[in-house]
N, CA, C and O atoms as a Tripos MOL2 file, in Angstrom:
@<TRIPOS>MOLECULE
protein
  220   219    55     0     0
PROTEIN
NO_CHARGES

@<TRIPOS>ATOM
      1 N          79.8950   97.7430   93.5020 N.3       1 MET1
      2 CA         80.6790   97.1970   94.5960 C.3       1 MET1
      3 C          79.9230   97.4680   95.8970 C.2       1 MET1
      4 O          79.4240   98.5710   96.1170 O.2       1 MET1
      5 N          79.8450   96.4640   96.7410 N.am      2 LYS2
      6 CA         79.1280   96.5870   98.0050 C.3       2 LYS2
      7 C          79.9560   97.3620   99.0240 C.2       2 LYS2
      8 O          81.1870   97.3590   98.9970 O.2       2 LYS2
      9 N          79.2320   98.0250   99.9220 N.am      3 ARG3
     10 CA         79.9050   98.7820  100.9860 C.3       3 ARG3
     11 C          80.7830   97.8630  101.8330 C.2       3 ARG3
     12 O          81.8660   98.2590  102.2640 O.2       3 ARG3
     13 N          80.3220   96.6490  102.0700 N.am      4 SER4
     14 CA         81.1180   95.7070  102.8690 C.3       4 SER4
     15 C          82.4460   95.3840  102.1830 C.2       4 SER4
     16 O          83.4590   95.1860  102.8540 O.2       4 SER4
     17 N          82.4440   95.3290  100.8520 N.am      5 GLU5
     18 CA         83.6850   95.0880  100.1130 C.3       5 GLU5
     19 C          84.6280   96.2800  100.2370 C.2       5 GLU5
     20 O          85.8340   96.1150  100.4170 O.2       5 GLU5
     21 N          84.0660   97.4780  100.1410 N.am      6 LEU6
     22 CA         84.8810   98.6860  100.2990 C.3       6 LEU6
     23 C          85.4860   98.7490  101.6950 C.2       6 LEU6
     24 O          86.6650   99.0620  101.8570 O.2       6 LEU6
     25 N          84.6720   98.4500  102.6970 N.am      7 ASN7
     26 CA         85.1740   98.4650  104.0750 C.3       7 ASN7
     27 C          86.3000   97.4570  104.2610 C.2       7 ASN7
     28 O          87.2720   97.7370  104.9640 O.2       7 ASN7
     29 N          86.1800   96.2920  103.6400 N.am      8 ALA8
     30 CA         87.2330   95.2770  103.7410 C.3       8 ALA8
     31 C          88.5180   95.7700  103.0820 C.2       8 ALA8
     32 O          89.6070   95.5750  103.6220 O.2       8 ALA8
     33 N          88.3960   96.4060  101.9210 N.am      9 ILE9
     34 CA         89.5720   96.9450  101.2310 C.3       9 ILE9
     35 C          90.2500   98.0070  102.0880 C.2       9 ILE9
     36 O          91.4750   98.0180  102.2140 O.2       9 ILE9
     37 N          89.4590   98.8990  102.6760 N.am     10 LEU10
     38 CA         90.0240   99.9370  103.5410 C.3      10 LEU10
     39 C          90.7380   99.3220  104.7400 C.2      10 LEU10
     40 O          91.8460   99.7330  105.0870 O.2      10 LEU10
     41 N          90.1140   98.3520  105.3620 N.am     11 ARG11
     42 CA         90.7040   97.6930  106.5340 C.3      11 ARG11
     43 C          92.0250   97.0070  106.1570 C.2      11 ARG11
     44 O          93.0260   97.1460  106.8600 O.2      11 ARG11
     45 N          92.0160   96.2750  105.0550 N.am     12 GLU12
     46 CA         93.2310   95.5880  104.6110 C.3      12 GLU12
     47 C          94.3240   96.5880  104.2290 C.2      12 GLU12
     48 O          95.5060   96.3470  104.4760 O.2      12 GLU12
     49 N          93.9330   97.6910  103.6360 N.am     13 SER13
     50 CA         94.9100   98.7160  103.2480 C.3      13 SER13
     51 C          95.5710   99.3310  104.4710 C.2      13 SER13
     52 O          96.7850   99.5320  104.4910 O.2      13 SER13
     53 N          94.7790   99.6270  105.4840 N.am     14 LYS14
     54 CA         95.3390  100.1820  106.7190 C.3      14 LYS14
     55 C          96.3330   99.2090  107.3520 C.2      14 LYS14
     56 O          97.4010   99.6150  107.8120 O.2      14 LYS14
     57 N          95.9790   97.9350  107.3710 N.am     15 GLN15
     58 CA         96.8770   96.9300  107.9400 C.3      15 GLN15
     59 C          98.1730   96.8330  107.1410 C.2      15 GLN15
     60 O          99.2540   96.7270  107.7180 O.2      15 GLN15
     61 N          98.0660   96.8680  105.8260 N.am     16 PHE16
     62 CA         99.2490   96.8130  104.9720 C.3      16 PHE16
     63 C         100.1640   98.0060  105.2340 C.2      16 PHE16
     64 O         101.3760   97.8470  105.3810 O.2      16 PHE16
     65 N          99.5790   99.1980  105.2930 N.am     17 LEU17
     66 CA        100.3780  100.3960  105.5250 C.3      17 LEU17
     67 C         101.0760  100.3390  106.8800 C.2      17 LEU17
     68 O         102.2290  100.7520  107.0030 O.2      17 LEU17
     69 N         100.3870   99.8310  107.8920 N.am     18 GLU18
     70 CA        101.0130   99.6780  109.2080 C.3      18 GLU18
     71 C         102.2010   98.7240  109.1370 C.2      18 GLU18
     72 O         103.2540   98.9940  109.7160 O.2      18 GLU18
     73 N         102.0330   97.6100  108.4280 N.am     19 ARG19
     74 CA        103.1390   96.6460  108.2940 C.3      19 ARG19
     75 C         104.3300   97.2600  107.5630 C.2      19 ARG19
     76 O         105.4760   96.9140  107.8480 O.2      19 ARG19
     77 N         104.0740   98.1500  106.6440 N.am     20 MET20
     78 CA        105.1340   98.8010  105.8740 C.3      20 MET20
     79 C         105.6990  100.0200  106.6030 C.2      20 MET20
     80 O         106.5830  100.7070  106.0920 O.2      20 MET20
     81 N         105.1710  100.2820  107.8160 N.am     21 ASN21
     82 CA        105.5850  101.4250  108.6250 C.3      21 ASN21
     83 C         105.3600  102.7470  107.8870 C.2      21 ASN21
     84 O         106.1650  103.6740  107.9780 O.2      21 ASN21
     85 N         104.2510  102.8070  107.1600 N.am     22 PHE22
     86 CA        103.8620  104.0140  106.4320 C.3      22 PHE22
     87 C         102.7260  104.6610  107.2050 C.2      22 PHE22
     88 O         101.6810  104.0470  107.4170 O.2      22 PHE22
     89 N         102.9310  105.8930  107.6210 N.am     23 HIS23
     90 CA        101.9700  106.5670  108.4830 C.3      23 HIS23
     91 C         101.1450  107.5740  107.6930 C.2      23 HIS23
     92 O         101.6830  108.4620  107.0320 O.2      23 HIS23
     93 N          99.8450  107.4170  107.7750 N.am     24 LEU24
     94 CA         98.9260  108.3520  107.1330 C.3      24 LEU24
     95 C          98.7240  109.5620  108.0350 C.2      24 LEU24
     96 O          98.9410  109.4770  109.2440 O.2      24 LEU24
     97 N          98.3100  110.6920  107.4580 N.am     25 PRO25
     98 CA         98.0140  111.8530  108.2930 C.3      25 PRO25
     99 C          96.8100  111.5650  109.1930 C.2      25 PRO25
    100 O          95.9900  110.6960  108.8970 O.2      25 PRO25
    101 N          96.7240  112.2980  110.2770 N.am     26 VAL26
    102 CA         95.6580  112.0950  111.2660 C.3      26 VAL26
    103 C          94.2810  112.1310  110.6130 C.2      26 VAL26
    104 O          93.4150  111.3180  110.9360 O.2      26 VAL26
    105 N          94.0800  113.0700  109.6990 N.am     27 TRP27
    106 CA         92.7540  113.2120  109.0920 C.3      27 TRP27
    107 C          92.3630  112.0360  108.2020 C.2      27 TRP27
    108 O          91.2050  111.9400  107.7980 O.2      27 TRP27
    109 N          93.2860  111.1520  107.8910 N.am     28 ALA28
    110 CA         92.9570  109.9690  107.0850 C.3      28 ALA28
    111 C          92.0220  109.0230  107.8390 C.2      28 ALA28
    112 O          91.3570  108.1830  107.2330 O.2      28 ALA28
    113 N          91.9780  109.1650  109.1490 N.am     29 HIS29
    114 CA         91.1660  108.2760  109.9800 C.3      29 HIS29
    115 C          89.9040  108.9640  110.5100 C.2      29 HIS29
    116 O          89.1880  108.3960  111.3350 O.2      29 HIS29
    117 N          89.6370  110.1660  110.0460 N.am     30 TRP30
    118 CA         88.4710  110.8970  110.5290 C.3      30 TRP30
    119 C          87.1770  110.2800  110.0230 C.2      30 TRP30
    120 O          87.1100  109.7370  108.9200 O.2      30 TRP30
    121 N          86.1680  110.3780  110.8480 N.am     31 SER31
    122 CA         84.8230  109.9380  110.4740 C.3      31 SER31
    123 C          84.1110  111.0920  109.7590 C.2      31 SER31
    124 O          84.5980  112.2220  109.7770 O.2      31 SER31
    125 N          82.9720  110.8190  109.1360 N.am     32 PRO32
    126 CA         82.1970  111.9160  108.5400 C.3      32 PRO32
    127 C          81.8430  112.9940  109.5730 C.2      32 PRO32
    128 O          81.7810  114.1800  109.2490 O.2      32 PRO32
    129 N          81.6160  112.5680  110.8060 N.am     33 GLU33
    130 CA         81.3000  113.5350  111.8650 C.3      33 GLU33
    131 C          82.5020  114.4270  112.1660 C.2      33 GLU33
    132 O          82.3460  115.6250  112.3990 O.2      33 GLU33
    133 N          83.6960  113.8470  112.1620 N.am     34 ASP34
    134 CA         84.9150  114.6360  112.3770 C.3      34 ASP34
    135 C          85.0540  115.6910  111.2820 C.2      34 ASP34
    136 O          85.3880  116.8420  111.5620 O.2      34 ASP34
    137 N          84.7980  115.2950  110.0360 N.am     35 TRP35
    138 CA         84.8980  116.2430  108.9230 C.3      35 TRP35
    139 C          83.8600  117.3520  109.0530 C.2      35 TRP35
    140 O          84.1340  118.5060  108.7210 O.2      35 TRP35
    141 N          82.6800  117.0050  109.5310 N.am     36 ALA36
    142 CA         81.6280  118.0140  109.6980 C.3      36 ALA36
    143 C          82.0330  119.0480  110.7490 C.2      36 ALA36
    144 O          81.6680  120.2190  110.6430 O.2      36 ALA36
    145 N          82.7850  118.6140  111.7600 N.am     37 ARG37
    146 CA         83.2330  119.5200  112.8230 C.3      37 ARG37
    147 C          84.4860  120.3030  112.4420 C.2      37 ARG37
    148 O          84.7770  121.3390  113.0390 O.2      37 ARG37
    149 N          85.2190  119.8170  111.4620 N.am     38 ALA38
    150 CA         86.4800  120.4640  111.0770 C.3      38 ALA38
    151 C          86.2000  121.8580  110.5220 C.2      38 ALA38
    152 O          85.3080  122.0420  109.6940 O.2      38 ALA38
    153 N          86.9550  122.8100  110.9790 N.am     39 GLY39
    154 CA         86.7560  124.1950  110.5690 C.3      39 GLY39
    155 C          87.3960  124.5080  109.2290 C.2      39 GLY39
    156 O          87.8770  123.6240  108.5210 O.2      39 GLY39
    157 N          87.3870  125.7970  108.9030 N.am     40 HIS40
    158 CA         87.9140  126.2620  107.6210 C.3      40 HIS40
    159 C          89.4180  126.0300  107.4740 C.2      40 HIS40
    160 O          89.9470  126.0610  106.3630 O.2      40 HIS40
    161 N          90.1030  125.7980  108.5880 N.am     41 GLU41
    162 CA         91.5420  125.5340  108.4990 C.3      41 GLU41
    163 C          91.8270  124.2130  107.7700 C.2      41 GLU41
    164 O          92.9720  123.9370  107.4140 O.2      41 GLU41
    165 N          90.8020  123.4120  107.5520 N.am     42 HIS42
    166 CA         90.9540  122.1430  106.8300 C.3      42 HIS42
    167 C          90.4080  122.2100  105.4040 C.2      42 HIS42
    168 O          90.3050  121.1840  104.7320 O.2      42 HIS42
    169 N          90.0600  123.4000  104.9440 N.am     43 ASP43
    170 CA         89.5150  123.5400  103.5900 C.3      43 ASP43
    171 C          90.4950  123.1010  102.5100 C.2      43 ASP43
    172 O          90.0720  122.5970  101.4690 O.2      43 ASP43
    173 N          91.7870  123.2790  102.7320 N.am     44 GLU44
    174 CA         92.7670  122.8750  101.7170 C.3      44 GLU44
    175 C          92.6770  121.3730  101.4330 C.2      44 GLU44
    176 O          92.8170  120.9410  100.2880 O.2      44 GLU44
    177 N          92.4450  120.5940  102.4680 N.am     45 ILE45
    178 CA         92.3030  119.1480  102.2950 C.3      45 ILE45
    179 C          91.0590  118.8560  101.4680 C.2      45 ILE45
    180 O          91.0950  118.0430  100.5440 O.2      45 ILE45
    181 N          89.9620  119.5210  101.8040 N.am     46 ARG46
    182 CA         88.7080  119.3250  101.0640 C.3      46 ARG46
    183 C          88.8350  119.8130   99.6280 C.2      46 ARG46
    184 O          88.4690  119.1080   98.6880 O.2      46 ARG46
    185 N          89.3560  121.0260   99.4680 N.am     47 ASP47
    186 CA         89.4460  121.6460   98.1390 C.3      47 ASP47
    187 C          90.2860  120.8180   97.1740 C.2      47 ASP47
    188 O          89.9970  120.7640   95.9780 O.2      47 ASP47
    189 N          91.3210  120.1780   97.6950 N.am     48 ASN48
    190 CA         92.2030  119.3700   96.8500 C.3      48 ASN48
    191 C          91.7920  117.9010   96.8080 C.2      48 ASN48
    192 O          92.4660  117.0600   96.2130 O.2      48 ASN48
    193 N          90.6600  117.6210   97.4600 N.am     49 MET49
    194 CA         90.0810  116.2700   97.4870 C.3      49 MET49
    195 C          91.1010  115.2050   97.8790 C.2      49 MET49
    196 O          91.1820  114.1370   97.2730 O.2      49 MET49
    197 N          91.8800  115.5320   98.9180 N.am     50 LEU50
    198 CA         92.8480  114.5680   99.4270 C.3      50 LEU50
    199 C          92.0990  113.5210  100.2410 C.2      50 LEU50
    200 O          91.1970  113.8550  101.0100 O.2      50 LEU50
    201 N          92.4550  112.3070  100.0800 N.am     51 GLY51
    202 CA         91.7780  111.2460  100.8130 C.3      51 GLY51
    203 C          91.8960  109.9210  100.1120 C.2      51 GLY51
    204 O          92.7440  109.7420   99.2380 O.2      51 GLY51
    205 N          91.0670  109.0120  100.4830 N.am     52 TRP52
    206 CA         91.1080  107.6550   99.9630 C.3      52 TRP52
    207 C          90.1890  107.5460   98.7620 C.2      52 TRP52
    208 O          88.9950  107.8300   98.8550 O.2      52 TRP52
    209 N          90.7410  107.1380   97.6470 N.am     53 ASP53
    210 CA         89.9360  106.8400   96.4620 C.3      53 ASP53
    211 C          90.2420  105.4110   96.0660 C.2      53 ASP53
    212 O          91.2780  105.1310   95.4630 O.2      53 ASP53
    213 N          89.3440  104.5140   96.4050 N.am     54 ILE54
    214 CA         89.5910  103.0970   96.1280 C.3      54 ILE54
    215 C          88.7220  102.5810   94.9920 C.2      54 ILE54
    216 O          88.6680  101.3790   94.7300 O.2      54 ILE54
    217 N          88.0460  103.4980   94.3240 N.am     55 THR55
    218 CA         87.1640  103.0620   93.2360 C.3      55 THR55
    219 C          87.8910  102.9970   91.9180 C.2      55 THR55
    220 O          87.2940  102.6480   90.9000 O.2      55 THR55
@<TRIPOS>BOND
     1     1     2 1
     2     2     3 1
     3     3     4 2
     4     3     5 am
     5     5     6 1
     6     6     7 1
     7     7     8 2
     8     7     9 am
     9     9    10 1
    10    10    11 1
    11    11    12 2
    12    11    13 am
    13    13    14 1
    14    14    15 1
    15    15    16 2
    16    15    17 am
    17    17    18 1
    18    18    19 1
    19    19    20 2
    20    19    21 am
    21    21    22 1
    22    22    23 1
    23    23    24 2
    24    23    25 am
    25    25    26 1
    26    26    27 1
    27    27    28 2
    28    27    29 am
    29    29    30 1
    30    30    31 1
    31    31    32 2
    32    31    33 am
    33    33    34 1
    34    34    35 1
    35    35    36 2
    36    35    37 am
    37    37    38 1
    38    38    39 1
    39    39    40 2
    40    39    41 am
    41    41    42 1
    42    42    43 1
    43    43    44 2
    44    43    45 am
    45    45    46 1
    46    46    47 1
    47    47    48 2
    48    47    49 am
    49    49    50 1
    50    50    51 1
    51    51    52 2
    52    51    53 am
    53    53    54 1
    54    54    55 1
    55    55    56 2
    56    55    57 am
    57    57    58 1
    58    58    59 1
    59    59    60 2
    60    59    61 am
    61    61    62 1
    62    62    63 1
    63    63    64 2
    64    63    65 am
    65    65    66 1
    66    66    67 1
    67    67    68 2
    68    67    69 am
    69    69    70 1
    70    70    71 1
    71    71    72 2
    72    71    73 am
    73    73    74 1
    74    74    75 1
    75    75    76 2
    76    75    77 am
    77    77    78 1
    78    78    79 1
    79    79    80 2
    80    79    81 am
    81    81    82 1
    82    82    83 1
    83    83    84 2
    84    83    85 am
    85    85    86 1
    86    86    87 1
    87    87    88 2
    88    87    89 am
    89    89    90 1
    90    90    91 1
    91    91    92 2
    92    91    93 am
    93    93    94 1
    94    94    95 1
    95    95    96 2
    96    95    97 am
    97    97    98 1
    98    98    99 1
    99    99   100 2
   100    99   101 am
   101   101   102 1
   102   102   103 1
   103   103   104 2
   104   103   105 am
   105   105   106 1
   106   106   107 1
   107   107   108 2
   108   107   109 am
   109   109   110 1
   110   110   111 1
   111   111   112 2
   112   111   113 am
   113   113   114 1
   114   114   115 1
   115   115   116 2
   116   115   117 am
   117   117   118 1
   118   118   119 1
   119   119   120 2
   120   119   121 am
   121   121   122 1
   122   122   123 1
   123   123   124 2
   124   123   125 am
   125   125   126 1
   126   126   127 1
   127   127   128 2
   128   127   129 am
   129   129   130 1
   130   130   131 1
   131   131   132 2
   132   131   133 am
   133   133   134 1
   134   134   135 1
   135   135   136 2
   136   135   137 am
   137   137   138 1
   138   138   139 1
   139   139   140 2
   140   139   141 am
   141   141   142 1
   142   142   143 1
   143   143   144 2
   144   143   145 am
   145   145   146 1
   146   146   147 1
   147   147   148 2
   148   147   149 am
   149   149   150 1
   150   150   151 1
   151   151   152 2
   152   151   153 am
   153   153   154 1
   154   154   155 1
   155   155   156 2
   156   155   157 am
   157   157   158 1
   158   158   159 1
   159   159   160 2
   160   159   161 am
   161   161   162 1
   162   162   163 1
   163   163   164 2
   164   163   165 am
   165   165   166 1
   166   166   167 1
   167   167   168 2
   168   167   169 am
   169   169   170 1
   170   170   171 1
   171   171   172 2
   172   171   173 am
   173   173   174 1
   174   174   175 1
   175   175   176 2
   176   175   177 am
   177   177   178 1
   178   178   179 1
   179   179   180 2
   180   179   181 am
   181   181   182 1
   182   182   183 1
   183   183   184 2
   184   183   185 am
   185   185   186 1
   186   186   187 1
   187   187   188 2
   188   187   189 am
   189   189   190 1
   190   190   191 1
   191   191   192 2
   192   191   193 am
   193   193   194 1
   194   194   195 1
   195   195   196 2
   196   195   197 am
   197   197   198 1
   198   198   199 1
   199   199   200 2
   200   199   201 am
   201   201   202 1
   202   202   203 1
   203   203   204 2
   204   203   205 am
   205   205   206 1
   206   206   207 1
   207   207   208 2
   208   207   209 am
   209   209   210 1
   210   210   211 1
   211   211   212 2
   212   211   213 am
   213   213   214 1
   214   214   215 1
   215   215   216 2
   216   215   217 am
   217   217   218 1
   218   218   219 1
   219   219   220 2
@<TRIPOS>SUBSTRUCTURE
     1 MET1         2 RESIDUE 1 A MET
     2 LYS2         6 RESIDUE 1 A LYS
     3 ARG3        10 RESIDUE 1 A ARG
     4 SER4        14 RESIDUE 1 A SER
     5 GLU5        18 RESIDUE 1 A GLU
     6 LEU6        22 RESIDUE 1 A LEU
     7 ASN7        26 RESIDUE 1 A ASN
     8 ALA8        30 RESIDUE 1 A ALA
     9 ILE9        34 RESIDUE 1 A ILE
    10 LEU10       38 RESIDUE 1 A LEU
    11 ARG11       42 RESIDUE 1 A ARG
    12 GLU12       46 RESIDUE 1 A GLU
    13 SER13       50 RESIDUE 1 A SER
    14 LYS14       54 RESIDUE 1 A LYS
    15 GLN15       58 RESIDUE 1 A GLN
    16 PHE16       62 RESIDUE 1 A PHE
    17 LEU17       66 RESIDUE 1 A LEU
    18 GLU18       70 RESIDUE 1 A GLU
    19 ARG19       74 RESIDUE 1 A ARG
    20 MET20       78 RESIDUE 1 A MET
    21 ASN21       82 RESIDUE 1 A ASN
    22 PHE22       86 RESIDUE 1 A PHE
    23 HIS23       90 RESIDUE 1 A HIS
    24 LEU24       94 RESIDUE 1 A LEU
    25 PRO25       98 RESIDUE 1 A PRO
    26 VAL26      102 RESIDUE 1 A VAL
    27 TRP27      106 RESIDUE 1 A TRP
    28 ALA28      110 RESIDUE 1 A ALA
    29 HIS29      114 RESIDUE 1 A HIS
    30 TRP30      118 RESIDUE 1 A TRP
    31 SER31      122 RESIDUE 1 A SER
    32 PRO32      126 RESIDUE 1 A PRO
    33 GLU33      130 RESIDUE 1 A GLU
    34 ASP34      134 RESIDUE 1 A ASP
    35 TRP35      138 RESIDUE 1 A TRP
    36 ALA36      142 RESIDUE 1 A ALA
    37 ARG37      146 RESIDUE 1 A ARG
    38 ALA38      150 RESIDUE 1 A ALA
    39 GLY39      154 RESIDUE 1 A GLY
    40 HIS40      158 RESIDUE 1 A HIS
    41 GLU41      162 RESIDUE 1 A GLU
    42 HIS42      166 RESIDUE 1 A HIS
    43 ASP43      170 RESIDUE 1 A ASP
    44 GLU44      174 RESIDUE 1 A GLU
    45 ILE45      178 RESIDUE 1 A ILE
    46 ARG46      182 RESIDUE 1 A ARG
    47 ASP47      186 RESIDUE 1 A ASP
    48 ASN48      190 RESIDUE 1 A ASN
    49 MET49      194 RESIDUE 1 A MET
    50 LEU50      198 RESIDUE 1 A LEU
    51 GLY51      202 RESIDUE 1 A GLY
    52 TRP52      206 RESIDUE 1 A TRP
    53 ASP53      210 RESIDUE 1 A ASP
    54 ILE54      214 RESIDUE 1 A ILE
    55 THR55      218 RESIDUE 1 A THR
């Protein structure tokens, strides 16, 4: 699957969730740089591999 296809799926998913008034946690929108800056207080999110799995 191409990265452009994944990006389209993510974009469409975000739009769908907004229409359904379903709010994701703030960290759902973080960039890789945001994650790199996130301290140990966010290890639980990493350790439990919470996030988007569209594969």
